C-alpha positions as a LaTeX table, in Angstrom:
\begin{tabular}{lrrr}
\hline
Residue & $x$ (\AA) & $y$ (\AA) & $z$ (\AA) \\
\hline
Met1 & $-7.35$ & 15.85 & $-7.52$ \\
Arg2 & $-9.28$ & 18.23 & $-5.39$ \\
Trp3 & $-8.95$ & 17.41 & $-1.73$ \\
Gly4 & $-12.31$ & 19.00 & $-0.96$ \\
Thr5 & $-14.04$ & 16.09 & $-2.67$ \\
Gln6 & $-12.32$ & 13.55 & $-0.44$ \\
Pro7 & $-14.03$ & 12.43 & 2.78 \\
Arg8 & $-12.65$ & 13.94 & 5.97 \\
Trp9 & $-11.27$ & 10.58 & 7.18 \\
Ala10 & $-9.29$ & 10.21 & 3.92 \\
Arg11 & $-7.75$ & 13.67 & 4.35 \\
Trp12 & $-6.64$ & 12.79 & 7.89 \\
Val13 & $-5.28$ & 9.40 & 6.87 \\
Ala14 & $-3.44$ & 10.96 & 3.92 \\
Ala15 & $-1.95$ & 13.62 & 6.20 \\
Ile16 & $-0.62$ & 10.91 & 8.53 \\
Tyr17 & 0.82 & 9.04 & 5.53 \\
Val18 & 2.59 & 12.16 & 4.29 \\
Ile19 & 4.00 & 13.03 & 7.71 \\
Gly20 & 5.20 & 9.45 & 8.30 \\
Phe21 & 6.75 & 8.91 & 4.88 \\
Val22 & 8.41 & 12.34 & 4.80 \\
Glu23 & 9.85 & 11.59 & 8.25 \\
Gly24 & 11.12 & 8.27 & 6.89 \\
Thr25 & 12.73 & 10.05 & 3.94 \\
Gly26 & 14.40 & 12.48 & 6.32 \\
Ser27 & 15.60 & 9.72 & 8.59 \\
His28 & 17.15 & 7.74 & 5.74 \\
Ala29 & 18.64 & 10.90 & 4.22 \\
Tyr30 & 20.24 & 11.73 & 7.58 \\
Asp31 & 21.67 & 8.21 & 7.84 \\
Val32 & 23.12 & 8.37 & 4.32 \\
Ile33 & 24.54 & 11.87 & 4.82 \\
Arg34 & 26.14 & 10.78 & 8.08 \\
Gly35 & 27.36 & 7.33 & 7.00 \\
Gly36 & 27.49 & 7.43 & 3.22 \\
Leu37 & 26.99 & 4.24 & 1.28 \\
His38 & 27.99 & 2.25 & 4.35 \\
Ala39 & 25.39 & 3.82 & 6.63 \\
Tyr40 & 23.72 & 0.45 & 7.22 \\
Arg41 & 26.83 & $-1.78$ & 7.12 \\
Tyr42 & 25.84 & $-3.65$ & 10.30 \\
Trp43 & 22.53 & $-4.76$ & 8.80 \\
Pro44 & 22.06 & $-7.81$ & 6.54 \\
Leu45 & 22.72 & $-6.98$ & 2.87 \\
Pro46 & 19.04 & $-7.15$ & 1.75 \\
Ser47 & 18.16 & $-4.68$ & 4.53 \\
Gln48 & 21.01 & $-2.38$ & 3.50 \\
Leu49 & 19.69 & $-2.26$ & $-0.06$ \\
Leu50 & 16.12 & $-1.71$ & 1.12 \\
Phe51 & 17.06 & 1.12 & 3.49 \\
His52 & 18.90 & 2.93 & 0.69 \\
Ala53 & 15.91 & 2.41 & $-1.62$ \\
Leu54 & 13.58 & 3.81 & 1.06 \\
Leu55 & 15.22 & 7.19 & 0.58 \\
Val56 & 13.39 & 7.34 & $-2.77$ \\
Leu57 & 10.39 & 5.09 & $-2.07$ \\
Asp58 & 9.26 & 6.97 & 1.05 \\
Leu59 & 9.35 & 10.27 & $-0.81$ \\
Leu60 & 7.53 & 8.77 & $-3.80$ \\
Val61 & 4.73 & 7.48 & $-1.55$ \\
Ala62 & 4.39 & 10.90 & 0.10 \\
Val63 & 4.18 & 12.70 & $-3.25$ \\
Trp64 & 1.64 & 10.26 & $-4.69$ \\
Val65 & $-0.52$ & 10.56 & $-1.59$ \\
Val66 & $-0.36$ & 14.37 & $-1.73$ \\
Leu67 & $-1.54$ & 14.09 & $-5.34$ \\
Ala68 & $-4.23$ & 11.58 & $-4.25$ \\
His69 & $-2.85$ & 9.13 & $-6.78$ \\
Pro70 & $-4.44$ & 5.68 & $-6.30$ \\
Thr71 & $-1.01$ & 4.03 & $-6.50$ \\
Gly72 & 0.22 & 5.84 & $-3.37$ \\
Pro73 & $-1.50$ & 3.75 & $-0.67$ \\
Pro74 & $-0.63$ & 0.31 & $-2.11$ \\
Leu75 & 2.99 & 1.39 & $-2.63$ \\
Gly76 & 2.99 & 2.71 & 0.94 \\
Ala77 & 1.69 & $-0.62$ & 2.26 \\
Thr78 & 4.28 & $-2.59$ & 0.28 \\
Thr79 & 7.05 & $-0.26$ & 1.42 \\
Met80 & 6.03 & $-0.50$ & 5.07 \\
Ala81 & 5.69 & $-4.29$ & 4.92 \\
Ala82 & 9.27 & $-4.55$ & 3.62 \\
Asp83 & 10.52 & $-1.96$ & 6.12 \\
Leu84 & 8.88 & $-3.78$ & 9.04 \\
Ala85 & 10.21 & $-7.15$ & 7.92 \\
Ala86 & 13.76 & $-5.79$ & 7.65 \\
Asn87 & 13.63 & $-4.00$ & 11.02 \\
Trp88 & 12.11 & $-6.93$ & 12.90 \\
Trp89 & 14.47 & $-9.40$ & 11.25 \\
Ala90 & 17.58 & $-7.46$ & 12.24 \\
Asn91 & 16.33 & $-6.69$ & 15.76 \\
Trp92 & 14.78 & $-10.07$ & 16.58 \\
Asp93 & 17.52 & $-11.30$ & 18.94 \\
Gly94 & 17.41 & $-8.05$ & 20.89 \\
Ile95 & 13.62 & $-8.14$ & 21.07 \\
Val96 & 13.69 & $-11.67$ & 22.47 \\
Asn97 & 16.41 & $-10.85$ & 25.02 \\
Asp98 & 15.22 & $-7.40$ & 26.15 \\
Pro99 & 11.78 & $-6.50$ & 24.74 \\
Leu100 & 11.33 & $-3.44$ & 26.97 \\
Tyr101 & 14.39 & $-1.83$ & 25.38 \\
Tyr102 & 12.39 & $-1.48$ & 22.16 \\
Val103 & 9.44 & 0.33 & 23.77 \\
Lys104 & 10.59 & 3.88 & 23.00 \\
Leu105 & 9.34 & 6.94 & 21.15 \\
Val106 & 11.93 & 6.33 & 18.41 \\
Gly107 & 12.95 & 3.21 & 16.58 \\
Leu108 & 11.08 & $-0.04$ & 16.20 \\
Ala109 & 7.91 & 0.78 & 18.19 \\
Pro110 & 6.78 & 3.85 & 16.19 \\
Ile111 & 7.84 & 2.25 & 12.90 \\
Thr112 & 5.70 & $-0.76$ & 13.79 \\
Leu113 & 2.69 & 1.35 & 14.80 \\
Phe114 & 2.93 & 3.44 & 11.64 \\
Gly115 & 3.33 & 0.29 & 9.54 \\
Ile116 & 0.22 & $-1.29$ & 11.05 \\
Phe117 & $-1.69$ & 1.94 & 10.42 \\
Val118 & $-0.59$ & 2.02 & 6.76 \\
Leu119 & $-1.36$ & $-1.65$ & 6.21 \\
Ala120 & $-4.82$ & $-1.25$ & 7.78 \\
Thr121 & $-5.77$ & 1.87 & 5.80 \\
Ala122 & $-4.11$ & 1.34 & 2.40 \\
Leu123 & $-7.03$ & $-0.43$ & 0.71 \\
Pro124 & $-9.78$ & 1.98 & 1.86 \\
Leu125 & $-7.61$ & 5.00 & 0.95 \\
His126 & $-6.77$ & 3.49 & $-2.44$ \\
Arg127 & $-10.48$ & 2.96 & $-3.15$ \\
Thr128 & $-11.32$ & 6.51 & $-2.11$ \\
Phe129 & $-8.62$ & 7.94 & $-4.38$ \\
Arg130 & $-9.96$ & 5.85 & $-7.28$ \\
Gln131 & $-13.50$ & 7.08 & $-6.61$ \\
Gly132 & $-12.19$ & 10.65 & $-6.57$ \\
Leu133 & $-10.84$ & 10.16 & $-10.08$ \\
Ser134 & $-14.21$ & 8.77 & $-11.19$ \\
Arg135 & $-16.02$ & 11.81 & $-9.74$ \\
Gln136 & $-13.77$ & 14.03 & $-11.84$ \\
Gly137 & $-14.72$ & 12.09 & $-14.95$ \\
Leu138 & $-11.33$ & 10.40 & $-15.24$ \\
Ser139 & $-10.96$ & 6.67 & $-15.64$ \\
Pro140 & $-9.22$ & 5.09 & $-12.63$ \\
Asn141 & $-7.38$ & 2.85 & $-15.12$ \\
Ala142 & $-6.18$ & 5.70 & $-17.30$ \\
Pro143 & $-2.71$ & 7.17 & $-16.81$ \\
Tyr144 & $-2.69$ & 9.75 & $-14.05$ \\
Arg145 & $-2.48$ & 13.44 & $-15.03$ \\
\hline
\end{tabular}
């Protein structure tokens, strides 16, 4: 996929996706390096499994978006929806008791803002990536090369 054929807004949105998902990969890698398999032991079991899976999923989303693969944005939206659900679920009591504690430059607030951004832009970016394949004479339904 040639990025020059993509609209300017799509290039900016894709850049934000890549930065956010690579940061997520780095964050989860750091947690696993520091804490091993038990890095998320204080979280509910489904969240533990998800956070370990995000080490791969976040990187996969970033790579597919760099390649302008139409699957990247929907996978990013699904990944962020699960990530947001797990983070809000585990932090809910703290949010109710001390909501201002969660208004920081790290943690739940930026994850939530990035998640909303991804959920709001996934469909338009997906459509643009599919149109880019069509402009190259490739079928959007064909396997990606």
